[in-house]
C-alpha positions as a printed Julia matrix, in Angstrom:
110×3 Matrix{Float64}:
   0.21   0.42    0.26
   2.86   2.26    0.97
   4.27   1.72   -2.41
   1.25   3.14   -4.5
   0.35   5.83   -2.22
   4.65   6.98   -2.76
   3.81   6.24   -6.82
   0.55   8.68   -6.38
   2.57  10.82   -4.6
   5.32  11.36   -7.26
   3.1   11.07  -10.36
   0.56  14.39   -8.9
   3.82  16.09   -8.51
   4.99  15.76  -11.34
   1.85  16.89  -13.2
   1.9   19.43  -10.95
   5.5   20.71  -11.52
   4.67  20.38  -15.45
   1.42  22.02  -15.07
   3.12  25.24  -13.82
   5.92  25.15  -16.46
   3.44  25.26  -19.29
  -0.04  27.19  -19.12
  -2.06  29.49  -20.91
  -2.77  32.93  -20.18
  -4.38  34.97  -19.64
  -2.41  37.22  -17.52
  -3.53  40.58  -16.17
  -0.14  43.01  -14.99
   1.59  46.18  -15.97
   3.51  46.68  -19.22
   6.93  47.65  -17.31
  10.51  47.79  -18.69
  13.08  45.45  -17.76
  15.25  47.7   -16.39
  12.64  48.77  -13.65
  10.6   45.33  -13.26
  14.05  44.34  -11.74
  14.18  46.93   -8.68
  10.28  46.16   -8.2
   9.62  49.63   -9.57
   7.5   48.83  -12.77
   4.23  47.44  -10.69
   1.65  50.56  -11.27
   0.33  53.29  -13.73
   2.45  56.01  -12.03
   5.18  54.26  -13.69
   3.56  54.58  -17.06
   6.18  57.78  -18.6
   9.37  55.83  -17.12
   8.44  52.5   -18.93
   7.26  54.29  -22.01
  10.87  56.09  -22.14
  12.84  53.21  -20.95
  11.43  50.83  -23.57
  11.67  53.3   -26.54
  15.72  53.73  -25.28
  16.04  50.18  -25.7
  15.06  48.22  -22.78
  13.0   44.71  -23.34
   8.82  45.3   -22.25
   7.96  43.04  -19.14
   4.8   42.28  -18.29
   4.74  42.63  -14.16
   2.33  40.86  -12.08
   2.71  41.6    -8.82
   5.59  40.54   -7.56
   6.26  38.44  -10.81
   8.22  39.39  -13.52
   7.52  37.78  -17.18
   9.86  38.24  -20.24
   7.95  38.64  -23.72
   9.05  36.68  -25.89
   7.15  38.92  -29.05
   8.02  42.23  -28.16
   6.3   43.86  -30.76
   3.07  42.96  -29.81
   3.14  44.59  -26.37
   5.32  47.81  -27.29
   2.25  50.24  -27.96
   0.98  49.28  -24.3
   3.87  50.73  -22.37
   2.94  51.38  -18.62
  -0.71  50.28  -19.35
  -2.41  47.86  -17.66
  -3.04  44.75  -20.05
  -4.5   41.32  -19.78
  -2.1   38.96  -22.43
  -3.56  35.69  -23.2
  -0.79  33.23  -24.94
   1.5   30.75  -24.15
   3.34  30.93  -21.02
   6.69  28.99  -20.16
   8.32  29.53  -16.86
   9.33  33.05  -16.4
   8.17  33.76  -20.33
   5.39  34.69  -22.26
   4.46  34.53  -26.13
   1.76  36.67  -26.33
  -0.99  36.15  -28.9
  -3.7   38.58  -27.74
  -3.73  41.52  -25.78
  -6.53  43.21  -24.28
  -6.13  47.22  -22.09
  -7.65  46.79  -18.94
  -9.33  50.36  -17.67
  -8.18  51.84  -15.0
 -11.32  52.69  -11.84
 -10.36  56.48  -10.93
 -11.5   56.53   -6.97
């Protein structure tokens, strides 16, 4: 019985690990620049002007979802959304996303 329980636990662990590595979006966050995202500064609308400037200056666009930063494999798909809150759909592999669809999220004014 213990062998079957161990085999089940190992199979479940492998399945969870694979599901974490290969998933499909959607992911909602801010399109920021790689330089500021690394410092934790690119996760709000207040960072929009800096994101636009840095991306135009050559920094890679990234998706910032809370504390998680996703690299974007097809940069051209998101360039016009620099600094904006978006929902991205696509293939997520580890910390990278290949974008198939971008939807801008309207910010709620309080």
